N, C-alpha and C positions, 0 to 999 in steps of 0.2 A: 573647764571640763568639756570634753567632746563626747557626743553621743555617737558611737561608732558601730560598725557592723559587728555581729557577734561571732563570726567564724570566717576564717580565710583558708582557702584550700592549698594544695601543694603545687609547686611550680613545675610546669612541663614545657617542652619545646614544640608542642603541637601548634601548627599554624595552617589555616586554610581560608579560602576566599569563596564567597557565595557568588554564583553566576549572575550575570546581568540579564534580567527578564526582558524579552523583546517588547512586550506590552508596556512595561514601565519606561523603557526608552522612549516609546512613542508618547507616553504621558508627559515625560520631561520636555521633549521637543515641542509638543503642543503648548505647554506652559510657557516655554521660553519665547515662542513666537508671539504669544498673547502679550507678554511683557515687553516685546519689541526688540530686546537684545539681552545677552547674558553679560552682566556687568562683571568687571574684573574682581575676583575674590580678594577681599582684604579683611583679615590676613589670608595667607595661602591656604589654610585649613582651619576648621573649628571643631570643637568637640560637640557631639550630638546632644540635643536637649529634648527632654520629654515634652509632650503636648501639655500645655497648662490648662488648669480647670476652667479658665475663662473661655477656652475654645471648645469645651465639652459641655459645660452646663448650659441649660436652655435648649439643647438639641437632644441629648440623651435624657430620658425621663428621670425626674428626681427620685422616683422610687428605685431605680437601678443604682443611682449614685449614693443613696443615703448611707451616711457614716463612713464613706471612703476617706482614707487618710491622704488628703491632697497635699499636705506639707508635713515633713518630719525632720527634726533637727534639734540643735542646742536651745532653741527658743520654744520647744515643745511641739505639739501636734495641732494641725487644723483639720477638722473632720467636716465633711459636707453635710449640711442640713437641708437646704432648699435653694431654689433659684427663681427669679422672675425676670422675664425679658419684655421690655416695652420699647418698641422701635429699635434704635441702636444702643439703648442703655440696657445693661445686664446687671442685676443685683444678685449677689451670691451670699448666702448666710452660712457661716461656719461656726462650729464650736471649737474653742481654743483651750487646749490643755497646756497650761503655761509652765514656765520655769521661774523660780525665785532666786534672788541673790541678796545676801546680807551685806549692807554697805558699811557696817560698823556701828550705825545708829538706827537704821530702819531697813525694812524689806523693800526690795525693788521687784516688780513683776515684769517679766519679758514675755511678749506674745508674738506669734509668728505672723509674717505677711504672706501673701499668696504665691510669692516666688519660692522655688526650692533651691537651696544652697548646694552647689556641686562640691563634694569632698572626696578625697581619695580617688577611687575610680567610680564613685556614684554619680550618675548623670543629674544635672540640675534641670530647672524649668523656669523660664522667664515669664514674669507677669508684667502687663503694661501698667501705665498710670492708673491708679485706683483712688477712689474716695472711700474713706473708712468711717463707719460709725461703730463705736465700741460700747458694749452693754455688760452689765453685771448679771443679768438674768436671761433665761431662755425665752421669756415673754417679750423681750426687747422693749421694756418700759423704763429701765434704770440705766440711762445712758451715762457713760463716763469718758466720752471722747475728749473733752476739754482737760482731762487729767493726764493725758499723754504728755510726757516731758521731752522725749526725744525719740528719734527713729534711726536705727542702724540699717544699712542696706548695701547690697552689692550691685553695682551698675551692670546693666545688661549688654554693654558694648561687646561686639565680637572681637575677641583677642586671643592670642595664644596663652596657655598657662605659664606661670612663672616657675613651676616645679613639676616633677612627675607625680604619679599616683601614690607614691609613698607618703606624700605630704597632705595634711588635712585641708588647709586653706591654700590653694594653688593660684589664687587670683587676688592677692592682697591689695594690689594697686587699684582695684575696683571698689574697695570698701569706702563707705562714706557715712557721716553722721549729720543729722539735721536736728536743730533744737527748736521746740515750739516757742520758747521764750524769745527767740531772735526772729520770729515771724517766718521761719523756714518751713513750717508745717501749717499752712493756712487752713482754717475751717471754712469751707464753702457750702453751697446749697446742699450737696450730697454727702457732706462730711469732711473729714480731714484729708487734704490732698497729699498723696504719697507718690514718689517717683516710680517709674518702671524699675523693677527689681528682680534680681536673680537670687532671691532669698534675703531675709532680714527680719527685724523685729521692731516693735514699739515698746517703750518702757514707761511705766507709771509707778508711783510710790504706793506702797502697801503690798499685802500678800493676798492675791486672788488666784486660787488653784484653777478655776474655770471661768472663762469669759466667753461672750458671744460677739461676733462681728458681722456686720453687713458691709461687703465690699461692692461698690458701684463702679462699673467699667463702661467706657465709651468704646464700643467694639470697633476694631480696625483690622481689615483683611482677615476676617475669621474664616477658617475652612468649613466645609460642609461635613458634619460628622453624623454618621448613621449607625445606630445601635443594631447589631446583627443578631447576637445571641449571647447566652451565658451558660456556664457549667460550673458545678460546685464539687469540691473535694473535702473530705474530712481529714484533718491533720492533727498531729500531736506535737508536744514540745521537742525541741532539738536536743539531742544528746551526742556530743562529739568533741573534737579538739577545737582549739581556738581561744582567743581572749574574750571572756565574758565578764570583764570588769569586776565589780564588787560581789558578783554572784559566783565567782570561781570556786569558793569552798563548796557551794551547793552542787555545781557541776561535777566537782571531783567525787562527791558522794554518789551522784547519779551514775557516773561512768563506772564507779566501782561496783555498783549494784546491778546495772542493766546493760544490755547490749547497745552499741551505738546505733543511732537512727538519723537518717537524712534522706528521705525518700524523693523520688521523682514521680510526678504525675503526668501521664500522657495526655496531650491536649487534642481536643476534637475541634480543629480550626475550620470555621466555615469559609466557603468561597468568598473572595473579595475582602477578607479581613486583612488590614495592614497595620493596625495598632491594637494594643491589648492594655486593659486596665484591670487592676486587682482590688478586690474588696475582701477585707479580713479584719477581725477585731484588733484592738491595740493590746500590746503586752502591758499588764497592769503596773509593772514596776520598772524603774530605770536602772540598768546595770552600770551606767557610767557616771552616776552621781557620787563621786569620790568624797565630797564634803558632806554627804548625807542629806542635804537640803531637799533634794528632789527624788530620792529613792522611791518614794511611794506615789510618784506621778507617772502616768502612762507614757509609753513610748512605742516605737514601731520596731520592725525587724527586717532583716535582709531576705529578699526573694531572689531567685536566679532563674533565668531561662536556660535551657540546655538542649543540645542536639543528641545526647546519648547519656549513658550512666556515669561518664567520667568528666567531660568538659562542662564548664559552668560559665555563664555570662557575668559581666560586671555586676556589682551589687545594685539592686533596685530596692530602695527602702521607703518608698511611698507608693501611692496607688497608680501613678502614671497619668496619662496614657503613654506607653512606650512603643517604639517601633517594633514590629513583629517580624518583618521580612529581612531585617539585618540586625545582628547582635554581636557585640564585642566580647571577647573572652576575658574572664576575670584576671586582674592584674597579677595574682599569685600564680597563674598558669601561663603567663605570657613570657616570651623570650625577649621582648623589648626591641627597640625603644618605643614601639607603638603596640597597642593591644591588637591581637589577631582578630580577623573576622571569623565567626563561627560558621560551621555548616548550618543548613536549615534547622531551626529550632522547632522541636515538637514536644518539649517537656517543660515543666516548671517545678522548682523546689518550693515548699511552703516557707512562711516566715520562720526564721531561726530564733524561736522564742525559748528562753530557758524556763520561764514560769508561765503556764497557760492562763488565759482569761478565766476568772471565777475562783482562783485560788486565793484564800485569805493570806494577808501578809504575816510573816513569821520572822523574828530576828535570826532564826537559825539559817536563813538564806545567806546571811553574811558570815556566820561563824562556822557553818559546815557540820553542825551537830543535829540535823533534822531527824525526827523520829521516823520509824518505818512507815507509820501512817501518813505522814506528810509527804514522804518520798513516793509512796504509792499513789496518793492523790494527784501529784504532779505527773507521774508516769502515765496514769490512766485517763486523764482529762483529754477531751477532744474539742476541736474548734473547726470552723468552716472557712475555707478559702473559695471565693467565687471569682472566676475568670470571665471578664467581659470583653467581647470581641467587637471592634469598631472598624468601620470603613471611613477613612478620612480623605476628603478631596479638597485640596487647596483651591482658593478662588483666584489666585494669580494676580493680585493687585501689584503694589510696589514691593515685589519680592525678589530675592536674589538666591541663586544656587551657590553654595559654598561646599567644597570637598570636606568630608568628615573623617576625622581620625581621633583616637584617644591616646593620650600620653601614658606610657607604661611607668612603672616605678623607677626605671632606669633612665627615663627621658630627662633631658635638661634643655634650657633655652639655647645652649651652645650647639646642640645637634641640629644640623641643617634639615629642613623639612624635605620629605621625599615624595611630595605630590608632583606628579609629572605634568607636563604641559598638556593642555586640552587639544583635542583633535577634531576635525570636522567629520560628522557622520552624514551619510547619505540619508535622504528621506525614505521612510519605510512605507510599504503599501499595506493594505488590509486594515485601514483605520476605521472601518464602518462601526466597530464596537466601541470606539473611543470618542469622547466628546471633543469636537474640533472647535476651538474658540475663534480662530481666524483661518482663512485659507492657507493650506500648507504649500507655499510657493518657493521656499528656499531652505537650505540646510543651515544648521546653527552649530556653534562651537560648544562642545560639552565634554567633560572628562568621562572616559570610559574605564578608568583604572581605579576609582575610589567610589564609595557611596557618597551621595550628595545630599546635603540638607537644604531645604527651602526655607529661608529666613525672612521674616518681616524685620528689616534692619532698623526701622524706626522704634521698635519695641524690644528687639532681641529675641522674639519668639521664634522657635522652629515650628513651622506649621505643616510640614510635609517632608518627604525624603524620596530619593531614588536609590534603591539598593545597588 
């Protein structure tokens, strides 16, 4: 089963590029000089990655991040509870809404790691090496770490995808499995050691709908993250076209009874914001549990950034934080073979939920014979989306700029990349408002034709970008 986005838009040929901001060019030049040189990008380009929770927690107040869906996927949800930073160690506590599998003789429980799996045109997020302590209760007194049998994870190595955005798993060569019985998952002082991952899960025997985890991280090249402001919007369930899995009969009823709705909310973006993080409740039921085992377990839904009432960004199905100054157009609206860069975004669409939070489960969701009262309760229910604006400033340790592109549904490995050669930029004046890490005494080579991501290549984390 794949947990997928609930709606895909119509394809258009609209393509546009966001202008390069002079101030951000200076920011990039300063960073490169601090690093000493710009290393050759390998591969020639990489797909953008969201900022991982390890680079946000401990800097943004826990009260702001509480309940944020930091991971969403086939292994369920991870929602932020709290953090504690001691020196270079960061501990993040999350609540895990799991997924269960029937082996033929017993239940297996799968729980998410801190990395976010990239699927279709959804951006992923890389987590560094972590140590995990797993618990059965929110009080963190019933530990079950030793019951973990194996871990599946996707390696964080920078590499080109193996398929375009029409494919769910486009990086299969990066998949790995480690077994506790073979000593591949050692339990150390801070818990079970897990590799850096771009999404994955741990598996234990038994059926546990909810678990709690404490992930401990040794911080490496963390950016400075400043919380700027938040704003909230009231939203309702999505009614419209698209594949909504096992809830298609319910959607057909809603579409027959009510007008379509998929609103855009205008963003009040503060000065200095370059990342955005979203806080919203989980959808109570899972539309893509075709075997029925996980229908009544919570999931997330797709948000999109937008520059107008027509164009939409690629699917964002967890909290982020996501780049705000550059956004890529949804794969269904792209002409290919790469996603277009959108004009400046100033809107967001709410999560595309078929069933709102707080609605009791009813078998009619699957059969499509819901009563007028049930349909009305779904139609009228409201939820809250909070948009959190962040200013992210990389610290420029062992970091590398890599050109950013996103493969469209039509892309294949046979298509030659179109990242042009870098060119030398002259040094710019007027640097008084920017942080200078070393004297600006020479020019550096940096691409001016593509957005650039700033990567910690030792962990695979993208910790900044140049639009």
